[in-house]
LUMMAR-974177 format. One line per field, with one value per residue (C-alpha): residue number from 1; x, y, z. Coordinates in steps of 0.001 Angstrom, whole numbers, plus 524288, in hexadecimal, padded with zeros to 5 digits. Example, Ala and Ser with C-alpha at 12.3 -4.5 7.8 and 13.67 -1.06 7.14 Angstrom:
! residues 2
num = c(1, 2) .
u = c(8300C, 83566) .
v = c(7EE6C, 7FBDC) .
w = c(81E78, 81BE4) .
! end
This chain:
! residues 533
num = c(1, 2, 3, 4, 5, 6, 7, 8, 9, 10, 11, 12, 13, 14, 15, 16, 17, 18, 19, 20, 21, 22, 23, 24, 25, 26, 27, 28, 29, 30, 31, 32, 33, 34, 35, 36, 37, 38, 39, 40, 41, 42, 43, 44, 45, 46, 47, 48, 49, 50, 51, 52, 53, 54, 55, 56, 57, 58, 59, 60, 61, 62, 63, 64, 65, 66, 67, 68, 69, 70, 71, 72, 73, 74, 75, 76, 77, 78, 79, 80, 81, 82, 83, 84, 85, 86, 87, 88, 89, 90, 91, 92, 93, 94, 95, 96, 97, 98, 99, 100, 101, 102, 103, 104, 105, 106, 107, 108, 109, 110, 111, 112, 113, 114, 115, 116, 117, 118, 119, 120, 121, 122, 123, 124, 125, 126, 127, 128, 129, 130, 131, 132, 133, 134, 135, 136, 137, 138, 139, 140, 141, 142, 143, 144, 145, 146, 147, 148, 149, 150, 151, 152, 153, 154, 155, 156, 157, 158, 159, 160, 161, 162, 163, 164, 165, 166, 167, 168, 169, 170, 171, 172, 173, 174, 175, 176, 177, 178, 179, 180, 181, 182, 183, 184, 185, 186, 187, 188, 189, 190, 191, 192, 193, 194, 195, 196, 197, 198, 199, 200, 201, 202, 203, 204, 205, 206, 207, 208, 209, 210, 211, 212, 213, 214, 215, 216, 217, 218, 219, 220, 221, 222, 223, 224, 225, 226, 227, 228, 229, 230, 231, 232, 233, 234, 235, 236, 237, 238, 239, 240, 241, 242, 243, 244, 245, 246, 247, 248, 249, 250, 251, 252, 253, 254, 255, 256, 257, 258, 259, 260, 261, 262, 263, 264, 265, 266, 267, 268, 269, 270, 271, 272, 273, 274, 275, 276, 277, 278, 279, 280, 281, 282, 283, 284, 285, 286, 287, 288, 289, 290, 291, 292, 293, 294, 295, 296, 297, 298, 299, 300, 301, 302, 303, 304, 305, 306, 307, 308, 309, 310, 311, 312, 313, 314, 315, 316, 317, 318, 319, 320, 321, 322, 323, 324, 325, 326, 327, 328, 329, 330, 331, 332, 333, 334, 335, 336, 337, 338, 339, 340, 341, 342, 343, 344, 345, 346, 347, 348, 349, 350, 351, 352, 353, 354, 355, 356, 357, 358, 359, 360, 361, 362, 363, 364, 365, 366, 367, 368, 369, 370, 371, 372, 373, 374, 375, 376, 377, 378, 379, 380, 381, 382, 383, 384, 385, 386, 387, 388, 389, 390, 391, 392, 393, 394, 395, 396, 397, 398, 399, 400, 401, 402, 403, 404, 405, 406, 407, 408, 409, 410, 411, 412, 413, 414, 415, 416, 417, 418, 419, 420, 421, 422, 423, 424, 425, 426, 427, 428, 429, 430, 431, 432, 433, 434, 435, 436, 437, 438, 439, 440, 441, 442, 443, 444, 445, 446, 447, 448, 449, 450, 451, 452, 453, 454, 455, 456, 457, 458, 459, 460, 461, 462, 463, 464, 465, 466, 467, 468, 469, 470, 471, 472, 473, 474, 475, 476, 477, 478, 479, 480, 481, 482, 483, 484, 485, 486, 487, 488, 489, 490, 491, 492, 493, 494, 495, 496, 497, 498, 499, 500, 501, 502, 503, 504, 505, 506, 507, 508, 509, 510, 511, 512, 513, 514, 515, 516, 517, 518, 519, 520, 521, 522, 523, 524, 525, 526, 527, 528, 529, 530, 531, 532, 533) .
u = c(4F53D, 4FD7D, 4F7FC, 4FE3F, 4FC22, 4FED1, 50179, 50043, 5029F, 4F6EC, 4F721, 5053E, 50B1A, 5126A, 50BFC, 512A2, 50F0D, 51467, 50F53, 51035, 50CCC, 50879, 50168, 4F2AA, 4F31B, 4FC3E, 4F686, 4F4AF, 4FF28, 50839, 50457, 50733, 514F1, 51715, 51269, 51AC6, 5269A, 52316, 5207F, 52B67, 52313, 52625, 51BEA, 519B2, 50CA1, 4FEF1, 4FA6F, 4ED51, 4E7A0, 4DA23, 4D449, 4C769, 4BEA9, 4BCC2, 4B094, 4B56B, 4C1C0, 4BE98, 4C7B8, 4D2FD, 4E03F, 4DC13, 4D07A, 4C564, 4B9C5, 4B954, 4AC44, 4A86E, 4B137, 4AF53, 4B2CC, 4C0DF, 4C8A1, 4D4C3, 4DFC8, 4E966, 4F4B8, 4ED50, 4DF53, 4E26B, 4ED0D, 4E5A5, 4E0DF, 4DC31, 4CD6F, 4C6EF, 4B962, 4BEBA, 4C0A7, 4CE53, 4D57D, 4E317, 4ECD3, 4F29E, 4E553, 4E211, 4E870, 4E81D, 4DE89, 4D468, 4D2AD, 4D9DF, 4D373, 4D2D9, 4DBB3, 4D8BF, 4D55F, 4DB23, 4DE35, 4E6B8, 4F231, 4F589, 5025C, 50345, 4FEFE, 5024A, 4F6FA, 4F858, 4EEDA, 4EFCC, 4EB1C, 4E9D9, 4EE82, 4ED7F, 4ED46, 4F7C0, 4F477, 501F9, 50A33, 51777, 52258, 524C3, 51B44, 519BE, 52053, 521B7, 51F23, 52097, 520CC, 51DB0, 527CB, 52160, 523BE, 531FA, 533B7, 52C90, 535B5, 54205, 53D3D, 53A9F, 5484C, 54E8D, 546FC, 54BD9, 559FC, 55F21, 56AF4, 56334, 56378, 556B5, 54F79, 553E2, 546C0, 53959, 53DBC, 54819, 53D69, 53564, 54113, 54388, 53561, 53582, 541F8, 53AC4, 52EC2, 5373F, 53790, 52947, 52D12, 53848, 5375B, 54342, 53D87, 53422, 52F74, 52508, 53019, 53B14, 5347F, 537E3, 545DF, 5478D, 54216, 54B82, 5570B, 553A2, 551F6, 55FA5, 564EB, 55E72, 5649A, 571CA, 57046, 56C61, 5782B, 58176, 58CE2, 59555, 597B0, 5A139, 5A438, 5ABDE, 5A803, 5B3E3, 5B0DA, 5ABD2, 5A0D7, 59F22, 592BB, 58FB5, 580EC, 5786D, 57158, 57AB9, 5865F, 58DEA, 595D8, 5923C, 59D50, 59789, 59CA3, 595B6, 59541, 59486, 5A0FC, 5A436, 596C0, 59401, 58C89, 585C1, 5823A, 58785, 58F0B, 58E07, 596A7, 59210, 599D4, 5A6BD, 5A2ED, 59FBC, 5AC6C, 5B43F, 5ADDA, 5B137, 5BF6B, 5BF73, 5B967, 5C3BD, 5CF40, 5CC96, 5D5E1, 5CDD4, 5C1C4, 5BC85, 5BAB7, 5B103, 5A49D, 5A87B, 5AABB, 59D18, 5970E, 59D33, 598CF, 58F7F, 5891B, 57EBB, 57EA9, 57736, 57874, 570A0, 56C7B, 562CB, 555D8, 55B61, 564CF, 55A8B, 55680, 5482E, 5484C, 54C33, 54204, 537D2, 53CF9, 53CA4, 52F80, 529BD, 52F5D, 52AB1, 53864, 53E18, 54B83, 55175, 55960, 566BB, 562CB, 55C2B, 56258, 56624, 56983, 570BF, 574F2, 5818E, 58372, 58F06, 58B4F, 57E83, 57B17, 57832, 56A8E, 55FD3, 5602A, 5598D, 551D1, 55D19, 565FC, 55C35, 55CD6, 56B91, 56DAB, 564DF, 56D0A, 5798F, 574B9, 57036, 57DC0, 58567, 57DA3, 58057, 58EEE, 58FCF, 5897C, 59357, 59E99, 59A84, 5A29E, 5AE3D, 5AE07, 5BBA5, 5B603, 5B17C, 5BDA0, 5C024, 5C180, 5D059, 5D12B, 5D587, 5C8F3, 5BAE0, 5AF36, 5A589, 59858, 59307, 58907, 58A39, 58395, 575F5, 5740E, 5742D, 580BE, 589FB, 59870, 5A105, 5AEAA, 5B99E, 5BD7F, 5C7A8, 5C12E, 5C4B0, 5CB72, 5C8E2, 5C378, 5BF3F, 5B5B0, 5BBED, 5B47C, 5C0B5, 5CBF4, 5D445, 5D5C2, 5C9AF, 5CC2E, 5CC04, 5C1B8, 5BD6E, 5BDE9, 5BAC4, 5C80A, 5D6A7, 5DD6C, 5EA95, 5E5CD, 5E056, 5EDA4, 5F451, 5EA92, 5EA85, 5F777, 5F9AA, 5F44E, 5FC55, 5F10B, 5EC18, 5DD95, 5D537, 5CB4E, 5C017, 5B1D2, 5AA65, 59C72, 596BF, 59618, 58774, 57D25, 57284, 564E5, 56241, 555FF, 55593, 55A47, 555A6, 563B7, 56C64, 57918, 586A6, 58A45, 597FA, 5A0F5, 5ADF0, 5B759, 5C4BF, 5CB4F, 5D860, 5E09F, 5E7ED, 5DD5F, 5D112, 5CA30, 5C094, 5C529, 5BA1D, 5ACA9, 5A2DA, 5972D, 5984F, 58BF4, 585E5, 58580, 59439, 596CC, 58FF0, 59785, 5A60D, 5AAAE, 5A1EB, 5A671, 5B4DD, 5B270, 5AB49, 5B67B, 5C0A9, 5B938, 5B6F7, 5C597, 5C929, 5BF34, 5C677, 5D357, 5CCB9, 5C6AA, 5D38E, 5DC0B, 5E57C, 5E6C7, 5EA5D, 5F794, 5F144, 5E49A, 5E169, 5D600, 5CE20, 5CC27, 5D198, 5C56C, 5C8A6, 5D6B6, 5D267, 5C9F3, 5D385, 5E0B7, 5E001, 5DC8E, 5E73D, 5F19C, 5EF15, 5EE26, 5FA65, 5F351, 5F77D, 5EC34, 5ED82, 5E3A6, 5E1EE, 5D941, 5DAF6, 5D49F, 5D1F1, 5CE4D, 5C2D6, 5BE53, 5BF11, 5B79D, 5AC98, 5ABBF, 5AB03, 5A053, 598DC, 59981, 5951F, 589EF, 585D1, 5841F, 57B2D, 56D34) .
v = c(92AE3, 92A92, 926EA, 92C4D, 92268, 9239E, 91635, 91662, 90B2C, 90A26, 90A9B, 90EFE, 91B4E, 9234F, 9225C, 919BA, 91DA9, 91F29, 927BD, 92143, 92545, 91A6F, 9198C, 917E7, 90BF1, 904A2, 8F781, 8F39F, 8E985, 8F4DD, 8FC4B, 8F057, 8EFC9, 8FE46, 8FD21, 8F147, 8F8E4, 904EC, 8FDB9, 8F3C3, 8E78E, 8DA58, 8D287, 8C868, 8CCA2, 8CE32, 8DBE0, 8E1BF, 8EEAC, 8F323, 8FDA7, 90527, 900FC, 90B88, 908D8, 91201, 90A1A, 8FBC7, 8F7E4, 8EED6, 8F050, 8E753, 8F03B, 8E735, 8ED1F, 8E8E0, 8E6BA, 8F006, 8ECFF, 8EE46, 8FAB6, 8F620, 8EBE1, 8E450, 8E34B, 8D816, 8D25D, 8C5E7, 8C1FF, 8B392, 8B3F9, 8BCC9, 8B454, 8BEBA, 8BF01, 8CBBF, 8D0D1, 8DAD6, 8D9E4, 8D4FD, 8DA6E, 8D785, 8E2BD, 8E0DD, 8E34A, 8F0AC, 8FDFD, 908BB, 9117C, 9068A, 90962, 915DD, 92041, 92CEF, 93411, 92F18, 92128, 91735, 908DB, 8FFE5, 8F6D8, 8EBDB, 8E483, 8DA29, 8E0FB, 8EEBC, 8F700, 90378, 90DF3, 911B5, 91FA4, 925D2, 93393, 9394D, 93652, 93CC0, 93F09, 93C28, 9308A, 93753, 9304D, 92288, 91BA2, 91628, 920AF, 92339, 9317B, 931BB, 9295A, 92C7F, 92DF3, 9223A, 91A00, 91E77, 91A30, 90D61, 909C6, 90CF1, 904D7, 8F995, 8FABC, 8FB74, 8EF7A, 8E79E, 8EC34, 8F4F8, 8F8D1, 8FC7D, 90A7F, 91188, 91B6E, 92955, 92FFC, 92DAE, 93362, 928BB, 91E83, 92506, 924D7, 9167D, 91309, 91A6A, 91373, 906C6, 90B73, 90E5F, 8FFCA, 8FFFD, 908A2, 8FFED, 8F297, 8ECD0, 8DF47, 8D90D, 8CEB9, 8C9F3, 8C481, 8C2DC, 8BE75, 8B01D, 8B379, 8BC1A, 8B195, 8A786, 8B0CB, 8B461, 8A5F2, 8A2FB, 8AE99, 8A963, 89BFE, 8A25F, 8AA78, 89E89, 896EC, 8A22A, 89D83, 8A8C9, 8A072, 89809, 89FD8, 8ACA4, 8B8A2, 8B78F, 8A9B6, 8A9DC, 8A192, 8A395, 89F02, 89C9B, 89B2E, 895B8, 8A09D, 8AB66, 8AFB3, 8B6BE, 8AF5A, 8B2CD, 8B4C9, 8B316, 8B6BD, 8B279, 8BDC5, 8BCAD, 8B641, 8C30A, 8C311, 8D0A9, 8CF68, 8C2C2, 8BFF7, 8BCD7, 8C545, 8C144, 8C71E, 8C49D, 8C261, 8C884, 8D5AE, 8CFB4, 8C7F0, 8D432, 8DADB, 8CF39, 8D037, 8DEDF, 8DDE8, 8D47B, 8DB21, 8E9AA, 8F0AA, 8FD1E, 8FBC2, 9087B, 9017C, 8F794, 8FFB7, 90148, 8F289, 8EFF0, 8F950, 8F16F, 8E44E, 8DAC1, 8D0CC, 8CD16, 8CDCF, 8C7D8, 8CCDD, 8C9BE, 8D55E, 8DA75, 8E0E5, 8EE55, 8ED15, 8E8EE, 8F2DC, 8F69C, 8EF32, 8E2AD, 8E4BB, 8E59E, 8D94A, 8D122, 8D6B0, 8D32D, 8C572, 8C407, 8C098, 8C558, 8BF6A, 8BF55, 8CAF4, 8CB8C, 8C1D8, 8CA8C, 8C793, 8D3C4, 8D1F1, 8DB66, 8DBC3, 8E29F, 8E7FD, 8F098, 8FECE, 8FBEE, 8FD11, 8EFFE, 8EC6B, 8E25F, 8D5C5, 8D4C1, 8C89D, 8C17F, 8C4F8, 8BF88, 8B261, 8B326, 8B5E9, 8AA65, 8A16A, 8A69F, 8A4EB, 89712, 89313, 89ACE, 8943E, 886E5, 889A2, 88EDA, 88285, 87A48, 882A6, 881FB, 875AE, 87B36, 88A34, 88A5A, 88448, 89215, 89A06, 8A7E6, 8B3B9, 8B398, 8A53E, 8A226, 89ACD, 89CD4, 893DC, 89322, 88C7B, 88AD0, 88211, 87865, 87F23, 88317, 8777B, 87768, 86F68, 87715, 8783C, 87D29, 880C7, 88A9E, 89541, 8A000, 8AD81, 8B998, 8C382, 8CF9B, 8DB8C, 8E2F8, 8E09D, 8E78B, 8EEFB, 8F1B0, 8E860, 8F250, 9010A, 90766, 90E93, 91D40, 9207E, 92E78, 93657, 94337, 949D6, 94778, 940D2, 9459A, 953A4, 9519D, 94CA5, 958F7, 961FF, 95B38, 95A9E, 94F9D, 951A2, 94AAF, 942CE, 93501, 93292, 926C4, 923B0, 91A10, 9175B, 91387, 911E0, 91D41, 919FC, 91C83, 9162A, 91DC2, 9198F, 9150B, 91860, 90B06, 90211, 900F5, 8FE3E, 90A61, 90AFB, 910C4, 91A97, 91914, 924B9, 92831, 92D4D, 9338D, 9368F, 93CC1, 93168, 939B9, 941D1, 93A2E, 94609, 94351, 947A6, 9429B, 93CFC, 93867, 92F4B, 92471, 92446, 91691, 91614, 9189E, 90D72, 9039A, 9070A, 903B0, 90DC6, 91870, 9153F, 91634, 9231D, 928BB, 92517, 92B0C, 937AD, 93924, 93776, 94119, 94B2E, 94C96, 94EF9, 95963, 95FC6, 95FFC, 96352, 95930, 94A6C, 9419F, 93B18, 92DF8, 9270B, 91B35, 9132B, 90864, 8FE4A, 8F8B5, 8FD99, 90B87, 9094C, 90490, 910C7, 91B25, 9156E, 919A6, 92782, 92800, 9235B, 92EE1, 938A9, 93394, 92FB0, 923DC, 91A1C, 90FF5, 9061A, 90587, 8FE0F, 907B2, 91493, 91A61, 927A8, 9222F, 919E9, 92558, 92E18, 9241D, 922E4, 931A6, 9320D, 92762, 92EE3, 93B80, 93526, 92DA6, 93A77, 9405E, 942C1) .
w = c(D9D65, DA9BF, DB70B, DC35C, DCE1D, DDCA2, DE276, DF160, DFAC4, E03C6, E129F, E144F, E1A24, E1607, E08A2, DFE93, DF0CA, DE30E, DD81F, DCAC2, DBCF8, DB3CC, DA6DC, DA803, D9F33, DA85E, DAC02, DBA18, DB786, DB406, DC04A, DC89E, DC2CB, DC5A2, DD3B5, DD67A, DD192, DD9A4, DE65D, DE455, DE423, DDE49, DD6D2, DE165, DE738, DE17D, DDE1F, DDABB, DD60C, DDA46, DD1A8, DD0BF, DC58C, DBB48, DB30B, DA852, DA5D3, DA492, D998B, D9C8C, D963F, D8B26, D8880, D8C94, D93B0, DA1F7, DA88E, DB361, DBEE1, DCDA4, DD4F0, DD639, DCEE8, DD288, DC8A4, DCA21, DC272, DBEFC, DC1EE, DC06B, DCACD, DD441, DDF81, DE928, DEAF9, DE6CD, DE3BA, DDA23, DCB8D, DC81A, DBC37, DB707, DB7FC, DAA6D, DA40C, DA9C8, DA9B0, DB3EE, DACD8, DAD1C, DBBA3, DBF54, DB6FD, DBEB0, DC82C, DD5D3, DD199, DDAF0, DDBC1, DE3E5, DE19A, DEAEF, DEA88, DF513, E0189, DFCCC, DF7BC, DEFAE, DEB63, DDCF8, DDABA, DCD4C, DD0A8, DC30B, DB498, DAC31, D9DD5, D98CC, D94D3, D948F, D9BCE, DA08F, DA980, DB3B4, DBBB0, DCA2A, DCD84, DDC37, DE888, DF6A1, E015E, E07CC, DFB9D, DFB64, E099C, E06E4, DFBAD, E0368, E0EE8, E059E, DFFC5, E0D45, E11AC, E05F7, E070F, E11ED, E09C2, DFD9A, DF89D, DFBCC, DF375, DF64E, DF42B, DEDE5, DE0D6, DDFB5, DE176, DD6BA, DCD85, DD087, DCD9F, DC0CD, DBCBA, DBF4A, DB7DB, DABFE, DA9B2, DA5D6, D9A61, D95E2, D8F93, D9631, D97DD, D8E5E, D97CC, D8E6F, D8622, D8FF7, D9C97, D9AD6, D96FC, DA305, DABF0, DA659, DA7D9, DB5D6, DB909, DB3C1, DBB8E, DC7F5, DC5F7, DC3C2, DD025, DD7F8, DD2D3, DD690, DCE0A, DD2F2, DDF0D, DD744, DCADD, DCA7E, DC2BF, DB9C5, DB54A, DA74D, DA1C9, D9322, D8C46, D7DEF, D7E64, D7372, D6C47, D70B8, D6892, D734B, D7D51, D8B5B, D9528, DA2B6, DB033, DBCAF, DC654, DD51D, DDA29, DE120, DE7C0, DE268, DD595, DD1CD, DC3BF, DB647, DAC91, D9E44, D9391, D85A8, D7940, D7534, D7AE2, D880D, D8835, D8523, D90CD, D9986, D956B, D9707, DA497, DA96F, DA2DD, DA4C2, DADEC, DAF15, DB7B5, DB22A, DA526, DAAB8, DA84F, D99FD, D98F9, D9E62, D9488, D8982, D8ED6, D886B, D9129, D9B12, DA9D0, DB521, DC2F9, DCF26, DD722, DE111, DDE42, DE115, DD59F, DCBBF, DC194, DBFE4, DB2F1, DB9CC, DC447, DB997, DB31C, DBF83, DC358, DB62B, DB73B, DC549, DCA03, DD6EB, DDA0B, DE79C, DEC39, DE5D2, DDB4D, DD151, DC411, DBC77, DAE0E, DA547, D9718, D9303, D8547, D8175, D82E7, D89ED, D9847, D9EEE, D9A84, D9C9A, D9513, D87EB, D8475, D7DD9, D8953, D9320, D8C4E, D8A83, D9900, D9C7C, D93DA, D99F4, DA7E9, DA50F, DA039, DAA67, DB537, DAF58, DADBD, DBBAD, DC123, DB9AB, DBE9B, DCCDE, DCF34, DC7D3, DC73B, DC131, DB4CF, DB143, DAD42, DB1CB, DA8DE, DA95C, DA562, D97A1, D946A, D989C, D9A6E, D8F0A, D8E3E, D8080, D7A09, D6EF1, D6364, D67FA, D70F3, D7FB2, D803D, D88FD, D85C2, D90EE, D8C5A, D8E5B, D84AC, D835B, D8400, D7C32, D8505, D7C9F, D83A5, D7797, D6C7D, D6100, D5692, D4E9F, D4BD8, D4461, D4378, D3DC5, D30DE, D3290, D2863, D2630, D32CE, D2C32, D2E2C, D2CE0, D3857, D3381, D3396, D415E, D45C3, D40A5, D474E, D549E, D5C28, D65E6, D739D, D7DFC, D8376, D826A, D8150, D84BE, D7A28, D7B0B, D78C6, D84F3, D8921, D90AF, D9F40, DA06E, D97A5, D90A6, D8CBA, D7EF4, D7756, D70D8, D7BB6, D89EA, D8DE7, D8FA2, D8814, D8A43, D7FA0, D7A23, D7BD2, D7588, D7FC8, D7EEC, D8BE1, D8F7F, D9470, D9E5F, DA4F0, DA138, D9B6C, D9097, D8327, D7A6E, D7CCC, D7299, D725F, D685F, D5FF6, D6023, D5138, D50C7, D5A23, D5158, D44ED, D466D, D3C78, D41E5, D4FBF, D4BF7, D44ED, D50C2, D5A0A, D50E9, D4ECF, D5D86, D5FA4, D54E7, D5958, D6633, D5F17, D56C0, D62CF, D6A69, D5EC0, D6433, D644A, D6FAF, D6F2E, D71BB, D74ED, D7D48, D7852, D7EB5, D73F6, D6766, D6046, D644A, D6011, D5290, D514A, D55FA, D5245, D43D7, D4806, D5265, D48C6, D3FC1, D4B01, D51CC, D5E4D, D663E, D679A, D7273, D7774, D8642, D8FB1, D9AC6, D971A, DA476, D9F13, D9750, DA2CB, DAC4F, DA2E5, DA1A9, DB074, DB1B7, DA75E, DAE92, DBB73, DB4F7, DAD80, DB993, DC0F2, DB6B5, DBB86) .
! end
């Protein structure tokens, strides 16, 4: 059953209230969490519920029969830690649910947080469980003004809410977290605390004061197979943090980032990255998920020092760290902090990206004996799937016959497979992903010639992937009744796939790193998709 509650701040005018819908079996501990989110409180003051006793509902959450209670009871977070004198019965909020005390429309109670007191009114009971709860239904104009005044007081340059409906949407986005298991703090709480502690030490050290963002610190850590290539961010006084690129894929993205000549390619490079990231930001930039994490941990950093962590996987939107990544980032921060302290007296001991050799910290076997050396990095920008041309196989029709039936069209086309510019939600993963798309664009005028989504199962199988790319290419020739005089492709993998086909069809096939037509098309797609309602 769903309860519709009206939560009204007492003794204020104009009225400040919010209308919420919650499940009737929500605990008072749950309700406290919801109200702190709604009224933008931090868990640094005592709170208490006062509810009418209902003699017909005396069972606690565990099912035990409660003795007859006084006319009203007080419900607190912990009886043992409650030191305020009272003549009322004290109960613990995690043991009782709303329907133990609010049973009929019109039932009321109060909630006090610090000096603020609220009336809790059960407006109605809804015999349905469809939808996600908790949910904010409406707020008063007074509440809207109250929130904007609070925002303006904290930061005069902050963006204010436009209208009450925007506040409602923001609250419901925050409430969505209660329906998602993004953080299993029962298992990861200690790991998160350790990581945030290492991040705080790193922030306090501020190594960007003597190390530049293009100086490379590579780490081979015990228990982790991938080398970590680390860059300390903040020398430009704009973004403070740490960028970590993992393994061969991460190194290829580092090389590509430094060597690309087309700025429009940078978003595509980021979508193919593998690594971890730490940045320090203000509260206003934190996501609702991170707010929930810090609230659950009881941690409230100073303004501008909130650590924000992200994981990067090729084809996935930046996501929150998984348990193994939490521990890996802690190990990285511990060593980076130590290396930075050592380098403070001699910053030039850490080579820059363009130097022939880079700094490497490794460990002797599995021991804690540190080995600081220099090494020569691989400068490749591409991780190749194919080292030679892929055999043609059975394409289902004759290429020679297609060549006879399709005269040459005096155009060059750009051909590539890119990630879509906007991520989509996955049914099996809380982290959105970027679908891969096959694109063929007219090199001269930038008009799209062919567009096809790459099925995920085709991407996994090398032979199936090559066949899909070839058939997509040949379908366009069949549709036009003509073949381009040449194509520009963006990778050696694409060359190994299409070269055998192009040889038979008499089409020039050249590899290029500057495909502006593809880049412009992706930007146009991003703008169009970003404007969708």
